[in-house]
N, C-alpha and C positions, 0 to 999 in steps of 0.2 A: 583886327584880323578879317580878310574879306572871305567871305564863303564863295567857291566857284559853283555855279549850276549851269548843266548845258542848257542851250536853249531848245534842244528836242526833247520832247517827251520822251519817256521810257518805251523803246519800240524792241521789237525780237529781233534777233541777228540778221542782218540784211547780208546779202552776198550780191557782190557788184557782177555786172554782166562778162567781164575777163575771167573772173573766178568762176562762172557758169558757163564758159565756152572752154575753159581749160578742162573742166570735171566732164564735158560731154566728149573732149576730144580724146582724154584719157580712157573714158568708158568705151569708145569705139575703138582704140587702139588695142585693148587688153580683149575686148571681143573678136577682132580681128585676128589676134595673134593665138587665140586659143583654136579658132577656125581653122586656121593655118596648120597648127599643130595636129589636128585631127584629121584634115582631109588633104594637105598638099604635102606634107612630110613623107618621105619614104623610110620607114623604120626598118633597120637589118634583120633578118631572121635569126631563130634561136642558133641554127648552126654556124651561120655568119659571124654573129657576137661571139661564139665559143672560140671560133677559128682566130678571129680579131684578137681575143682576149690572150690565147695563146702564143700569139705573134709578141704580143706587147710584153707578156711576162718573159719570153726568151731574150728579147731585147734588152730589157731590163737587166737581166742576170750578167748578159754580155758586157752592159755598160759597165755595171758595178764590178765586174772582175776587171775589166781595163781599168778603172780608177783605183782598185786595190793594188793592181801590179805597180801603175805608176807610184803610187805611194809609198809601196814598200822599196822600189827601187831608189826613189828619191831619198827616203830615209837611212837607206844602206849608204848611199854615195854620199851623202850629207856626215853620216854618222864615221865614216872613213875619213872624211875632210876634216871634221872637228878633232878626230883623235890624233892629227898630225900637230897640232896645237898644244 
């Protein structure tokens, strides 16, 4: 049995240049994203947020009622159809 030995002496972990470049690019991207969130994004006011939430809640109830009515009507229609057989 032949033992395999690396020709290089044991050294610390080496990071290649492409990996270092990727780390630098990711760090810059995260910094720019945080900067944009703090200084460039226009966040809604509390009143706008409440009004939009009410609109979403009302729309959700209307859509839920529409789906319920469609389901109930199809259920009764198919129930009548299946009762014929």
